[in-house]
CHARMM-style PDB file with segment names, atoms N, HN, CA, C and O in Angstrom:
ATOM      1  N   MET     1       0.788  -1.178   0.008  1.00  0.00      PROA
ATOM      2  CA  MET     1       0.006  -0.001   0.001  1.00  0.00      PROA
ATOM      3  C   MET     1       0.851   1.270   0.004  1.00  0.00      PROA
ATOM      4  O   MET     1       0.534   2.223  -0.708  1.00  0.00      PROA
ATOM      5  N   ALA     2       1.898   1.295   0.779  1.00  0.00      PROA
ATOM      6  HN  ALA     2       2.156   0.521   1.358  1.00  0.00      PROA
ATOM      7  CA  ALA     2       2.725   2.495   0.870  1.00  0.00      PROA
ATOM      8  C   ALA     2       3.402   2.788  -0.476  1.00  0.00      PROA
ATOM      9  O   ALA     2       3.564   3.950  -0.849  1.00  0.00      PROA
ATOM     10  N   LYS     3       3.783   1.772  -1.178  1.00  0.00      PROA
ATOM     11  HN  LYS     3       3.652   0.828  -0.875  1.00  0.00      PROA
ATOM     12  CA  LYS     3       4.453   1.972  -2.477  1.00  0.00      PROA
ATOM     13  C   LYS     3       3.462   2.542  -3.494  1.00  0.00      PROA
ATOM     14  O   LYS     3       3.836   3.361  -4.333  1.00  0.00      PROA
ATOM     15  N   GLU     4       2.201   2.110  -3.423  1.00  0.00      PROA
ATOM     16  HN  GLU     4       1.897   1.444  -2.741  1.00  0.00      PROA
ATOM     17  CA  GLU     4       1.226   2.611  -4.396  1.00  0.00      PROA
ATOM     18  C   GLU     4       1.007   4.097  -4.247  1.00  0.00      PROA
ATOM     19  O   GLU     4       0.922   4.805  -5.250  1.00  0.00      PROA
ATOM     20  N   THR     5       0.913   4.590  -3.031  1.00  0.00      PROA
ATOM     21  HN  THR     5       0.982   4.014  -2.217  1.00  0.00      PROA
ATOM     22  CA  THR     5       0.698   6.030  -2.866  1.00  0.00      PROA
ATOM     23  C   THR     5       1.934   6.819  -3.268  1.00  0.00      PROA
ATOM     24  O   THR     5       1.818   7.932  -3.780  1.00  0.00      PROA
ATOM     25  N   GLY     6       3.106   6.261  -3.045  1.00  0.00      PROA
ATOM     26  HN  GLY     6       3.200   5.356  -2.629  1.00  0.00      PROA
ATOM     27  CA  GLY     6       4.341   6.932  -3.486  1.00  0.00      PROA
ATOM     28  C   GLY     6       4.410   7.010  -4.991  1.00  0.00      PROA
ATOM     29  O   GLY     6       4.841   8.022  -5.543  1.00  0.00      PROA
ATOM     30  N   VAL     7       3.990   5.948  -5.666  1.00  0.00      PROA
ATOM     31  HN  VAL     7       3.640   5.125  -5.217  1.00  0.00      PROA
ATOM     32  CA  VAL     7       3.987   5.931  -7.113  1.00  0.00      PROA
ATOM     33  C   VAL     7       2.967   6.939  -7.650  1.00  0.00      PROA
ATOM     34  O   VAL     7       3.241   7.657  -8.611  1.00  0.00      PROA
ATOM     35  N   LYS     8       1.791   6.983  -7.021  1.00  0.00      PROA
ATOM     36  HN  LYS     8       1.569   6.400  -6.240  1.00  0.00      PROA
ATOM     37  CA  LYS     8       0.768   7.932  -7.464  1.00  0.00      PROA
ATOM     38  C   LYS     8       1.236   9.372  -7.278  1.00  0.00      PROA
ATOM     39  O   LYS     8       0.974  10.217  -8.133  1.00  0.00      PROA
ATOM     40  N   LYS     9       1.928   9.667  -6.166  1.00  0.00      PROA
ATOM     41  HN  LYS     9       2.141   8.981  -5.471  1.00  0.00      PROA
ATOM     42  CA  LYS     9       2.441  11.014  -5.960  1.00  0.00      PROA
ATOM     43  C   LYS     9       3.480  11.363  -6.998  1.00  0.00      PROA
ATOM     44  O   LYS     9       3.497  12.488  -7.499  1.00  0.00      PROA
ATOM     45  N   ALA    10       4.354  10.419  -7.335  1.00  0.00      PROA
ATOM     46  HN  ALA    10       4.340   9.505  -6.928  1.00  0.00      PROA
ATOM     47  CA  ALA    10       5.373  10.651  -8.366  1.00  0.00      PROA
ATOM     48  C   ALA    10       4.713  10.897  -9.711  1.00  0.00      PROA
ATOM     49  O   ALA    10       5.136  11.780 -10.458  1.00  0.00      PROA
ATOM     50  N   GLU    11       3.678  10.124 -10.027  1.00  0.00      PROA
ATOM     51  HN  GLU    11       3.335   9.407  -9.420  1.00  0.00      PROA
ATOM     52  CA  GLU    11       2.981  10.311 -11.308  1.00  0.00      PROA
ATOM     53  C   GLU    11       2.258  11.659 -11.330  1.00  0.00      PROA
ATOM     54  O   GLU    11       2.263  12.349 -12.349  1.00  0.00      PROA
ATOM     55  N   ASN    12       1.636  12.037 -10.206  1.00  0.00      PROA
ATOM     56  HN  ASN    12       1.632  11.476  -9.377  1.00  0.00      PROA
ATOM     57  CA  ASN    12       0.966  13.326 -10.122  1.00  0.00      PROA
ATOM     58  C   ASN    12       1.932  14.469 -10.290  1.00  0.00      PROA
ATOM     59  O   ASN    12       1.621  15.460 -10.951  1.00  0.00      PROA
ATOM     60  N   THR    13       3.131  14.338  -9.682  1.00  0.00      PROA
ATOM     61  HN  THR    13       3.384  13.533  -9.145  1.00  0.00      PROA
ATOM     62  CA  THR    13       4.136  15.378  -9.809  1.00  0.00      PROA
ATOM     63  C   THR    13       4.618  15.488 -11.244  1.00  0.00      PROA
ATOM     64  O   THR    13       4.809  16.592 -11.753  1.00  0.00      PROA
ATOM     65  N   LYS    14       4.813  14.359 -11.895  1.00  0.00      PROA
ATOM     66  HN  LYS    14       4.658  13.462 -11.481  1.00  0.00      PROA
ATOM     67  CA  LYS    14       5.214  14.370 -13.294  1.00  0.00      PROA
ATOM     68  C   LYS    14       4.123  14.972 -14.177  1.00  0.00      PROA
ATOM     69  O   LYS    14       4.400  15.763 -15.078  1.00  0.00      PROA
ATOM     70  N   SER    15       2.897  14.588 -13.906  1.00  0.00      PROA
ATOM     71  HN  SER    15       2.672  13.945 -13.174  1.00  0.00      PROA
ATOM     72  CA  SER    15       1.787  15.111 -14.684  1.00  0.00      PROA
ATOM     73  C   SER    15       1.648  16.629 -14.493  1.00  0.00      PROA
ATOM     74  O   SER    15       1.401  17.368 -15.445  1.00  0.00      PROA
ATOM     75  N   LEU    16       1.810  17.064 -13.262  1.00  0.00      PROA
ATOM     76  HN  LEU    16       2.011  16.463 -12.488  1.00  0.00      PROA
ATOM     77  CA  LEU    16       1.691  18.474 -12.946  1.00  0.00      PROA
ATOM     78  C   LEU    16       2.814  19.281 -13.626  1.00  0.00      PROA
ATOM     79  O   LEU    16       2.565  20.350 -14.183  1.00  0.00      PROA
ATOM     80  N   SER    17       4.027  18.768 -13.574  1.00  0.00      PROA
ATOM     81  HN  SER    17       4.230  17.900 -13.122  1.00  0.00      PROA
ATOM     82  CA  SER    17       5.130  19.498 -14.197  1.00  0.00      PROA
ATOM     83  C   SER    17       4.977  19.475 -15.726  1.00  0.00      PROA
ATOM     84  O   SER    17       5.314  20.451 -16.396  1.00  0.00      PROA
ATOM     85  N   LYS    18       4.480  18.384 -16.266  1.00  0.00      PROA
ATOM     86  HN  LYS    18       4.206  17.591 -15.722  1.00  0.00      PROA
ATOM     87  CA  LYS    18       4.234  18.315 -17.687  1.00  0.00      PROA
ATOM     88  C   LYS    18       3.165  19.334 -18.102  1.00  0.00      PROA
ATOM     89  O   LYS    18       3.276  19.992 -19.136  1.00  0.00      PROA
ATOM     90  N   TYR    19       2.137  19.441 -17.271  1.00  0.00      PROA
ATOM     91  HN  TYR    19       2.047  18.906 -16.431  1.00  0.00      PROA
ATOM     92  CA  TYR    19       1.065  20.405 -17.536  1.00  0.00      PROA
ATOM     93  C   TYR    19       1.625  21.823 -17.569  1.00  0.00      PROA
ATOM     94  O   TYR    19       1.345  22.571 -18.505  1.00  0.00      PROA
ATOM     95  N   PHE    20       2.401  22.200 -16.578  1.00  0.00      PROA
ATOM     96  HN  PHE    20       2.629  21.592 -15.817  1.00  0.00      PROA
ATOM     97  CA  PHE    20       2.940  23.554 -16.530  1.00  0.00      PROA
ATOM     98  C   PHE    20       3.945  23.834 -17.646  1.00  0.00      PROA
ATOM     99  O   PHE    20       4.054  24.969 -18.109  1.00  0.00      PROA
ATOM    100  N   ARG    21       4.674  22.817 -18.076  1.00  0.00      PROA
ATOM    101  HN  ARG    21       4.586  21.894 -17.700  1.00  0.00      PROA
ATOM    102  CA  ARG    21       5.555  22.997 -19.227  1.00  0.00      PROA
ATOM    103  C   ARG    21       4.710  23.270 -20.479  1.00  0.00      PROA
ATOM    104  O   ARG    21       5.071  24.106 -21.307  1.00  0.00      PROA
ATOM    105  N   GLY    22       3.607  22.571 -20.604  1.00  0.00      PROA
ATOM    106  HN  GLY    22       3.314  21.892 -19.931  1.00  0.00      PROA
ATOM    107  CA  GLY    22       2.708  22.804 -21.739  1.00  0.00      PROA
ATOM    108  C   GLY    22       2.105  24.211 -21.702  1.00  0.00      PROA
ATOM    109  O   GLY    22       1.990  24.878 -22.730  1.00  0.00      PROA
ATOM    110  N   VAL    23       1.728  24.643 -20.512  1.00  0.00      PROA
ATOM    111  HN  VAL    23       1.821  24.101 -19.677  1.00  0.00      PROA
ATOM    112  CA  VAL    23       1.172  25.995 -20.362  1.00  0.00      PROA
ATOM    113  C   VAL    23       2.208  27.026 -20.748  1.00  0.00      PROA
ATOM    114  O   VAL    23       1.902  27.989 -21.451  1.00  0.00      PROA
ATOM    115  N   ARG    24       3.429  26.831 -20.295  1.00  0.00      PROA
ATOM    116  HN  ARG    24       3.678  26.049 -19.724  1.00  0.00      PROA
ATOM    117  CA  ARG    24       4.517  27.765 -20.615  1.00  0.00      PROA
ATOM    118  C   ARG    24       4.743  27.832 -22.124  1.00  0.00      PROA
ATOM    119  O   ARG    24       4.905  28.918 -22.682  1.00  0.00      PROA
ATOM    120  N   SER    25       4.753  26.675 -22.782  1.00  0.00      PROA
ATOM    121  HN  SER    25       4.621  25.793 -22.329  1.00  0.00      PROA
ATOM    122  CA  SER    25       4.995  26.674 -24.230  1.00  0.00      PROA
ATOM    123  C   SER    25       3.838  27.343 -24.983  1.00  0.00      PROA
ATOM    124  O   SER    25       4.062  27.997 -26.002  1.00  0.00      PROA
ATOM    125  N   GLU    26       2.603  27.184 -24.491  1.00  0.00      PROA
ATOM    126  HN  GLU    26       2.421  26.652 -23.664  1.00  0.00      PROA
ATOM    127  CA  GLU    26       1.476  27.844 -25.144  1.00  0.00      PROA
ATOM    128  C   GLU    26       1.506  29.350 -24.948  1.00  0.00      PROA
ATOM    129  O   GLU    26       1.123  30.102 -25.845  1.00  0.00      PROA
ATOM    130  N   PHE    27       1.962  29.799 -23.771  1.00  0.00      PROA
ATOM    131  HN  PHE    27       2.273  29.188 -23.043  1.00  0.00      PROA
ATOM    132  CA  PHE    27       2.075  31.236 -23.544  1.00  0.00      PROA
ATOM    133  C   PHE    27       3.109  31.868 -24.452  1.00  0.00      PROA
ATOM    134  O   PHE    27       2.995  33.046 -24.790  1.00  0.00      PROA
ATOM    135  N   LYS    28       4.110  31.114 -24.850  1.00  0.00      PROA
ATOM    136  HN  LYS    28       4.203  30.157 -24.575  1.00  0.00      PROA
ATOM    137  CA  LYS    28       5.119  31.659 -25.752  1.00  0.00      PROA
ATOM    138  C   LYS    28       4.542  31.854 -27.151  1.00  0.00      PROA
ATOM    139  O   LYS    28       5.051  32.668 -27.922  1.00  0.00      PROA
ATOM    140  N   LYS    29       3.496  31.122 -27.483  1.00  0.00      PROA
ATOM    141  HN  LYS    29       3.082  30.460 -26.858  1.00  0.00      PROA
ATOM    142  CA  LYS    29       2.885  31.224 -28.809  1.00  0.00      PROA
ATOM    143  C   LYS    29       1.889  32.378 -28.920  1.00  0.00      PROA
ATOM    144  O   LYS    29       1.514  32.780 -30.021  1.00  0.00      PROA
ATOM    145  N   VAL    30       1.469  32.902 -27.781  1.00  0.00      PROA
ATOM    146  HN  VAL    30       1.774  32.576 -26.886  1.00  0.00      PROA
ATOM    147  CA  VAL    30       0.443  33.963 -27.764  1.00  0.00      PROA
ATOM    148  C   VAL    30       1.025  35.244 -28.341  1.00  0.00      PROA
ATOM    149  O   VAL    30       2.153  35.633 -28.037  1.00  0.00      PROA
ATOM    150  N   VAL    31       0.223  35.890 -29.186  1.00  0.00      PROA
ATOM    151  HN  VAL    31      -0.693  35.574 -29.433  1.00  0.00      PROA
ATOM    152  CA  VAL    31       0.617  37.192 -29.719  1.00  0.00      PROA
ATOM    153  C   VAL    31      -0.119  38.222 -28.872  1.00  0.00      PROA
ATOM    154  O   VAL    31      -1.330  38.395 -29.009  1.00  0.00      PROA
ATOM    155  N   TRP    32       0.606  38.898 -28.006  1.00  0.00      PROA
ATOM    156  HN  TRP    32       1.590  38.758 -27.895  1.00  0.00      PROA
ATOM    157  CA  TRP    32       0.011  39.855 -27.087  1.00  0.00      PROA
ATOM    158  C   TRP    32      -0.212  41.176 -27.799  1.00  0.00      PROA
ATOM    159  O   TRP    32       0.613  41.578 -28.619  1.00  0.00      PROA
ATOM    160  N   PRO    33      -1.325  41.869 -27.496  1.00  0.00      PROA
ATOM    161  CA  PRO    33      -1.585  43.152 -28.146  1.00  0.00      PROA
ATOM    162  C   PRO    33      -0.605  44.236 -27.664  1.00  0.00      PROA
ATOM    163  O   PRO    33      -0.086  44.185 -26.549  1.00  0.00      PROA
ATOM    164  N   THR    34      -0.378  45.206 -28.539  1.00  0.00      PROA
ATOM    165  HN  THR    34      -0.799  45.247 -29.445  1.00  0.00      PROA
ATOM    166  CA  THR    34       0.453  46.323 -28.136  1.00  0.00      PROA
ATOM    167  C   THR    34      -0.357  47.231 -27.209  1.00  0.00      PROA
ATOM    168  O   THR    34      -1.561  47.043 -27.038  1.00  0.00      PROA
ATOM    169  N   LYS    35       0.309  48.199 -26.625  1.00  0.00      PROA
ATOM    170  HN  LYS    35       1.287  48.351 -26.764  1.00  0.00      PROA
ATOM    171  CA  LYS    35      -0.377  49.122 -25.706  1.00  0.00      PROA
ATOM    172  C   LYS    35      -1.452  49.909 -26.436  1.00  0.00      PROA
ATOM    173  O   LYS    35      -2.539  50.125 -25.901  1.00  0.00      PROA
ATOM    174  N   LYS    36      -1.151  50.338 -27.660  1.00  0.00      PROA
ATOM    175  HN  LYS    36      -0.268  50.162 -28.095  1.00  0.00      PROA
ATOM    176  CA  LYS    36      -2.104  51.109 -28.452  1.00  0.00      PROA
ATOM    177  C   LYS    36      -3.335  50.252 -28.793  1.00  0.00      PROA
ATOM    178  O   LYS    36      -4.467  50.724 -28.680  1.00  0.00      PROA
ATOM    179  N   GLU    37      -3.118  49.007 -29.208  1.00  0.00      PROA
ATOM    180  HN  GLU    37      -2.198  48.624 -29.300  1.00  0.00      PROA
ATOM    181  CA  GLU    37      -4.218  48.102 -29.520  1.00  0.00      PROA
ATOM    182  C   GLU    37      -5.064  47.834 -28.297  1.00  0.00      PROA
ATOM    183  O   GLU    37      -6.292  47.821 -28.378  1.00  0.00      PROA
ATOM    184  N   LEU    38      -4.421  47.621 -27.168  1.00  0.00      PROA
ATOM    185  HN  LEU    38      -3.424  47.632 -27.101  1.00  0.00      PROA
ATOM    186  CA  LEU    38      -5.147  47.369 -25.922  1.00  0.00      PROA
ATOM    187  C   LEU    38      -6.033  48.537 -25.531  1.00  0.00      PROA
ATOM    188  O   LEU    38      -7.172  48.347 -25.104  1.00  0.00      PROA
ATOM    189  N   ILE    39      -5.512  49.731 -25.676  1.00  0.00      PROA
ATOM    190  HN  ILE    39      -4.587  49.885 -26.022  1.00  0.00      PROA
ATOM    191  CA  ILE    39      -6.293  50.941 -25.372  1.00  0.00      PROA
ATOM    192  C   ILE    39      -7.493  51.056 -26.331  1.00  0.00      PROA
ATOM    193  O   ILE    39      -8.614  51.341 -25.910  1.00  0.00      PROA
ATOM    194  N   ASN    40      -7.237  50.832 -27.608  1.00  0.00      PROA
ATOM    195  HN  ASN    40      -6.326  50.600 -27.950  1.00  0.00      PROA
ATOM    196  CA  ASN    40      -8.322  50.921 -28.614  1.00  0.00      PROA
ATOM    197  C   ASN    40      -9.406  49.885 -28.343  1.00  0.00      PROA
ATOM    198  O   ASN    40     -10.594  50.205 -28.376  1.00  0.00      PROA
ATOM    199  N   TYR    41      -9.006  48.649 -28.078  1.00  0.00      PROA
ATOM    200  HN  TYR    41      -8.041  48.388 -28.051  1.00  0.00      PROA
ATOM    201  CA  TYR    41      -9.980  47.581 -27.812  1.00  0.00      PROA
ATOM    202  C   TYR    41     -10.765  47.873 -26.540  1.00  0.00      PROA
ATOM    203  O   TYR    41     -11.968  47.623 -26.482  1.00  0.00      PROA
ATOM    204  N   SER    42     -10.094  48.398 -25.527  1.00  0.00      PROA
ATOM    205  HN  SER    42      -9.116  48.601 -25.575  1.00  0.00      PROA
ATOM    206  CA  SER    42     -10.785  48.727 -24.275  1.00  0.00      PROA
ATOM    207  C   SER    42     -11.794  49.836 -24.483  1.00  0.00      PROA
ATOM    208  O   SER    42     -12.898  49.776 -23.941  1.00  0.00      PROA
ATOM    209  N   LEU    43     -11.432  50.861 -25.271  1.00  0.00      PROA
ATOM    210  HN  LEU    43     -10.536  50.910 -25.711  1.00  0.00      PROA
ATOM    211  CA  LEU    43     -12.379  51.950 -25.551  1.00  0.00      PROA
ATOM    212  C   LEU    43     -13.589  51.462 -26.345  1.00  0.00      PROA
ATOM    213  O   LEU    43     -14.710  51.917 -26.116  1.00  0.00      PROA
ATOM    214  N   ILE    44     -13.366  50.560 -27.253  1.00  0.00      PROA
ATOM    215  HN  ILE    44     -12.456  50.191 -27.439  1.00  0.00      PROA
ATOM    216  CA  ILE    44     -14.471  49.987 -28.039  1.00  0.00      PROA
ATOM    217  C   ILE    44     -15.423  49.247 -27.121  1.00  0.00      PROA
ATOM    218  O   ILE    44     -16.638  49.414 -27.222  1.00  0.00      PROA
ATOM    219  N   VAL    45     -14.889  48.436 -26.231  1.00  0.00      PROA
ATOM    220  HN  VAL    45     -13.901  48.300 -26.149  1.00  0.00      PROA
ATOM    221  CA  VAL    45     -15.735  47.655 -25.320  1.00  0.00      PROA
ATOM    222  C   VAL    45     -16.510  48.579 -24.370  1.00  0.00      PROA
ATOM    223  O   VAL    45     -17.707  48.388 -24.152  1.00  0.00      PROA
ATOM    224  N   ILE    46     -15.828  49.570 -23.812  1.00  0.00      PROA
ATOM    225  HN  ILE    46     -14.856  49.725 -23.989  1.00  0.00      PROA
ATOM    226  CA  ILE    46     -16.497  50.496 -22.897  1.00  0.00      PROA
ATOM    227  C   ILE    46     -17.586  51.268 -23.618  1.00  0.00      PROA
ATOM    228  O   ILE    46     -18.673  51.462 -23.075  1.00  0.00      PROA
ATOM    229  N   SER    47     -17.303  51.716 -24.849  1.00  0.00      PROA
ATOM    230  HN  SER    47     -16.419  51.559 -25.291  1.00  0.00      PROA
ATOM    231  CA  SER    47     -18.315  52.432 -25.624  1.00  0.00      PROA
ATOM    232  C   SER    47     -19.523  51.553 -25.921  1.00  0.00      PROA
ATOM    233  O   SER    47     -20.665  52.002 -25.812  1.00  0.00      PROA
ATOM    234  N   ALA    48     -19.276  50.321 -26.289  1.00  0.00      PROA
ATOM    235  HN  ALA    48     -18.349  49.957 -26.378  1.00  0.00      PROA
ATOM    236  CA  ALA    48     -20.385  49.410 -26.581  1.00  0.00      PROA
ATOM    237  C   ALA    48     -21.220  49.145 -25.333  1.00  0.00      PROA
ATOM    238  O   ALA    48     -22.447  49.085 -25.417  1.00  0.00      PROA
ATOM    239  N   VAL    49     -20.586  48.990 -24.193  1.00  0.00      PROA
ATOM    240  HN  VAL    49     -19.589  49.039 -24.125  1.00  0.00      PROA
ATOM    241  CA  VAL    49     -21.333  48.757 -22.955  1.00  0.00      PROA
ATOM    242  C   VAL    49     -22.204  49.974 -22.629  1.00  0.00      PROA
ATOM    243  O   VAL    49     -23.368  49.824 -22.258  1.00  0.00      PROA
ATOM    244  N   ILE    50     -21.649  51.160 -22.766  1.00  0.00      PROA
ATOM    245  HN  ILE    50     -20.703  51.282 -23.067  1.00  0.00      PROA
ATOM    246  CA  ILE    50     -22.428  52.372 -22.478  1.00  0.00      PROA
ATOM    247  C   ILE    50     -23.585  52.512 -23.464  1.00  0.00      PROA
ATOM    248  O   ILE    50     -24.696  52.858 -23.064  1.00  0.00      PROA
ATOM    249  N   ALA    51     -23.339  52.249 -24.739  1.00  0.00      PROA
ATOM    250  HN  ALA    51     -22.436  51.967 -25.065  1.00  0.00      PROA
ATOM    251  CA  ALA    51     -24.390  52.378 -25.763  1.00  0.00      PROA
ATOM    252  C   ALA    51     -25.520  51.378 -25.498  1.00  0.00      PROA
ATOM    253  O   ALA    51     -26.690  51.754 -25.565  1.00  0.00      PROA
ATOM    254  N   PHE    52     -25.203  50.133 -25.204  1.00  0.00      PROA
ATOM    255  HN  PHE    52     -24.252  49.827 -25.150  1.00  0.00      PROA
ATOM    256  CA  PHE    52     -26.239  49.138 -24.940  1.00  0.00      PROA
ATOM    257  C   PHE    52     -26.985  49.453 -23.638  1.00  0.00      PROA
ATOM    258  O   PHE    52     -28.193  49.231 -23.545  1.00  0.00      PROA
ATOM    259  N   THR    53     -26.275  49.963 -22.647  1.00  0.00      PROA
ATOM    260  HN  THR    53     -25.294  50.143 -22.722  1.00  0.00      PROA
ATOM    261  CA  THR    53     -26.931  50.346 -21.390  1.00  0.00      PROA
ATOM    262  C   THR    53     -27.959  51.443 -21.655  1.00  0.00      PROA
ATOM    263  O   THR    53     -29.087  51.365 -21.167  1.00  0.00      PROA
ATOM    264  N   LEU    54     -27.584  52.456 -22.416  1.00  0.00      PROA
ATOM    265  HN  LEU    54     -26.668  52.520 -22.812  1.00  0.00      PROA
ATOM    266  CA  LEU    54     -28.525  53.523 -22.751  1.00  0.00      PROA
ATOM    267  C   LEU    54     -29.705  52.996 -23.565  1.00  0.00      PROA
ATOM    268  O   LEU    54     -30.849  53.375 -23.318  1.00  0.00      PROA
ATOM    269  N   LEU    55     -29.431  52.132 -24.525  1.00  0.00      PROA
ATOM    270  HN  LEU    55     -28.501  51.823 -24.725  1.00  0.00      PROA
ATOM    271  CA  LEU    55     -30.468  51.559 -25.357  1.00  0.00      PROA
ATOM    272  C   LEU    55     -31.472  50.781 -24.514  1.00  0.00      PROA
ATOM    273  O   LEU    55     -32.680  50.957 -24.670  1.00  0.00      PROA
ATOM    274  N   PHE    56     -30.981  49.924 -23.622  1.00  0.00      PROA
ATOM    275  HN  PHE    56     -30.000  49.782 -23.495  1.00  0.00      PROA
ATOM    276  CA  PHE    56     -31.888  49.144 -22.787  1.00  0.00      PROA
ATOM    277  C   PHE    56     -32.635  50.030 -21.779  1.00  0.00      PROA
ATOM    278  O   PHE    56     -33.771  49.727 -21.415  1.00  0.00      PROA
ATOM    279  N   ALA    57     -32.015  51.099 -21.336  1.00  0.00      PROA
ATOM    280  HN  ALA    57     -31.092  51.345 -21.631  1.00  0.00      PROA
ATOM    281  CA  ALA    57     -32.703  52.034 -20.428  1.00  0.00      PROA
ATOM    282  C   ALA    57     -33.869  52.698 -21.158  1.00  0.00      PROA
ATOM    283  O   ALA    57     -34.951  52.850 -20.591  1.00  0.00      PROA
ATOM    284  N   VAL    58     -33.651  53.091 -22.407  1.00  0.00      PROA
ATOM    285  HN  VAL    58     -32.772  52.968 -22.867  1.00  0.00      PROA
ATOM    286  CA  VAL    58     -34.727  53.710 -23.205  1.00  0.00      PROA
ATOM    287  C   VAL    58     -35.849  52.704 -23.429  1.00  0.00      PROA
ATOM    288  O   VAL    58     -37.024  53.036 -23.275  1.00  0.00      PROA
ATOM    289  N   TYR    59     -35.488  51.466 -23.796  1.00  0.00      PROA
ATOM    290  HN  TYR    59     -34.533  51.196 -23.921  1.00  0.00      PROA
ATOM    291  CA  TYR    59     -36.512  50.415 -23.985  1.00  0.00      PROA
ATOM    292  C   TYR    59     -37.291  50.187 -22.702  1.00  0.00      PROA
ATOM    293  O   TYR    59     -38.508  50.006 -22.736  1.00  0.00      PROA
ATOM    294  N   ASP    60     -36.599  50.194 -21.575  1.00  0.00      PROA
ATOM    295  HN  ASP    60     -35.611  50.341 -21.548  1.00  0.00      PROA
ATOM    296  CA  ASP    60     -37.261  49.984 -20.297  1.00  0.00      PROA
ATOM    297  C   ASP    60     -38.242  51.091 -19.991  1.00  0.00      PROA
ATOM    298  O   ASP    60     -39.352  50.827 -19.530  1.00  0.00      PROA
ATOM    299  N   LYS    61     -37.847  52.333 -20.242  1.00  0.00      PROA
ATOM    300  HN  LYS    61     -36.945  52.548 -20.616  1.00  0.00      PROA
ATOM    301  CA  LYS    61     -38.726  53.473 -20.002  1.00  0.00      PROA
ATOM    302  C   LYS    61     -39.951  53.409 -20.908  1.00  0.00      PROA
ATOM    303  O   LYS    61     -41.065  53.694 -20.469  1.00  0.00      PROA
ATOM    304  N   ILE    62     -39.749  53.036 -22.163  1.00  0.00      PROA
ATOM    305  HN  ILE    62     -38.844  52.804 -22.520  1.00  0.00      PROA
ATOM    306  CA  ILE    62     -40.878  52.935 -23.105  1.00  0.00      PROA
ATOM    307  C   ILE    62     -41.851  51.847 -22.657  1.00  0.00      PROA
ATOM    308  O   ILE    62     -43.062  52.068 -22.650  1.00  0.00      PROA
ATOM    309  N   ILE    63     -41.345  50.699 -22.291  1.00  0.00      PROA
ATOM    310  HN  ILE    63     -40.361  50.519 -22.296  1.00  0.00      PROA
ATOM    311  CA  ILE    63     -42.212  49.603 -21.857  1.00  0.00      PROA
ATOM    312  C   ILE    63     -42.927  49.976 -20.569  1.00  0.00      PROA
ATOM    313  O   ILE    63     -44.114  49.686 -20.419  1.00  0.00      PROA
ATOM    314  N   ALA    64     -42.227  50.613 -19.633  1.00  0.00      PROA
ATOM    315  HN  ALA    64     -41.263  50.848 -19.754  1.00  0.00      PROA
ATOM    316  CA  ALA    64     -42.850  51.013 -18.377  1.00  0.00      PROA
ATOM    317  C   ALA    64     -43.952  52.030 -18.645  1.00  0.00      PROA
ATOM    318  O   ALA    64     -45.019  51.957 -18.036  1.00  0.00      PROA
ATOM    319  N   PHE    65     -43.714  52.960 -19.530  1.00  0.00      PROA
ATOM    320  HN  PHE    65     -42.847  53.019 -20.025  1.00  0.00      PROA
ATOM    321  CA  PHE    65     -44.720  53.956 -19.891  1.00  0.00      PROA
ATOM    322  C   PHE    65     -45.945  53.277 -20.495  1.00  0.00      PROA
ATOM    323  O   PHE    65     -47.076  53.563 -20.101  1.00  0.00      PROA
ATOM    324  N   LEU    66     -45.717  52.378 -21.450  1.00  0.00      PROA
ATOM    325  HN  LEU    66     -44.799  52.146 -21.769  1.00  0.00      PROA
ATOM    326  CA  LEU    66     -46.847  51.693 -22.087  1.00  0.00      PROA
ATOM    327  C   LEU    66     -47.645  50.853 -21.088  1.00  0.00      PROA
ATOM    328  O   LEU    66     -48.876  50.844 -21.122  1.00  0.00      PROA
ATOM    329  N   LEU    67     -46.953  50.162 -20.217  1.00  0.00      PROA
ATOM    330  HN  LEU    67     -45.954  50.169 -20.189  1.00  0.00      PROA
ATOM    331  CA  LEU    67     -47.642  49.327 -19.243  1.00  0.00      PROA
ATOM    332  C   LEU    67     -48.436  50.166 -18.257  1.00  0.00      PROA
ATOM    333  O   LEU    67     -49.572  49.830 -17.924  1.00  0.00      PROA
ATOM    334  N   SER    68     -47.840  51.255 -17.789  1.00  0.00      PROA
ATOM    335  HN  SER    68     -46.917  51.527 -18.059  1.00  0.00      PROA
ATOM    336  CA  SER    68     -48.527  52.038 -16.773  1.00  0.00      PROA
ATOM    337  C   SER    68     -49.693  52.842 -17.353  1.00  0.00      PROA
ATOM    338  O   SER    68     -50.672  53.076 -16.644  1.00  0.00      PROA
ATOM    339  N   ASN    69     -49.625  53.265 -18.594  1.00  0.00      PROA
ATOM    340  HN  ASN    69     -48.830  53.075 -19.170  1.00  0.00      PROA
ATOM    341  CA  ASN    69     -50.682  54.109 -19.144  1.00  0.00      PROA
ATOM    342  C   ASN    69     -51.749  53.375 -19.935  1.00  0.00      PROA
ATOM    343  O   ASN    69     -52.881  53.853 -20.013  1.00  0.00      PROA
ATOM    344  N   PHE    70     -51.430  52.239 -20.520  1.00  0.00      PROA
ATOM    345  HN  PHE    70     -50.510  51.851 -20.457  1.00  0.00      PROA
ATOM    346  CA  PHE    70     -52.392  51.610 -21.381  1.00  0.00      PROA
ATOM    347  C   PHE    70     -52.861  50.246 -20.882  1.00  0.00      PROA
ATOM    348  O   PHE    70     -53.995  49.849 -21.152  1.00  0.00      PROA
ATOM    349  N   ILE    71     -52.020  49.537 -20.171  1.00  0.00      PROA
ATOM    350  HN  ILE    71     -51.099  49.859 -19.951  1.00  0.00      PROA
ATOM    351  CA  ILE    71     -52.412  48.183 -19.772  1.00  0.00      PROA
ATOM    352  C   ILE    71     -52.933  48.149 -18.332  1.00  0.00      PROA
ATOM    353  O   ILE    71     -53.959  47.521 -18.069  1.00  0.00      PROA
ATOM    354  N   TYR    72     -52.251  48.809 -17.403  1.00  0.00      PROA
ATOM    355  HN  TYR    72     -51.417  49.319 -17.616  1.00  0.00      PROA
ATOM    356  CA  TYR    72     -52.678  48.795 -15.997  1.00  0.00      PROA
ATOM    357  C   TYR    72     -53.443  50.033 -15.608  1.00  0.00      PROA
ATOM    358  O   TYR    72     -53.242  50.578 -14.522  1.00  0.00      PROA
ATOM    359  N   ARG    73     -54.282  50.463 -16.447  1.00  0.00      PROA
ATOM    360  HN  ARG    73     -54.445  50.020 -17.329  1.00  0.00      PROA
ATOM    361  CA  ARG    73     -55.105  51.655 -16.194  1.00  0.00      PROA
ATOM    362  C   ARG    73     -56.202  51.397 -15.247  1.00  0.00      PROA
ATOM    363  OT1 ARG    73     -56.976  52.303 -14.937  1.00  0.00      PROA
TER     364      ARG     73
END
């Protein structure tokens, strides 16, 4: 029994180190955005979030108005 747990720990350690070596090699393949690209992409996302928030707020106000004035009269 003691040998089996030792073997399993050794296999887990090997598997774990193999996993992290794979992660490291994949990170080397990643093409990271430049600072300018990152700023541009962030501004696009923030603008889209603000635009959709305003759009849904307008839809909500319209639906609330219609419900309060015409349906729940």
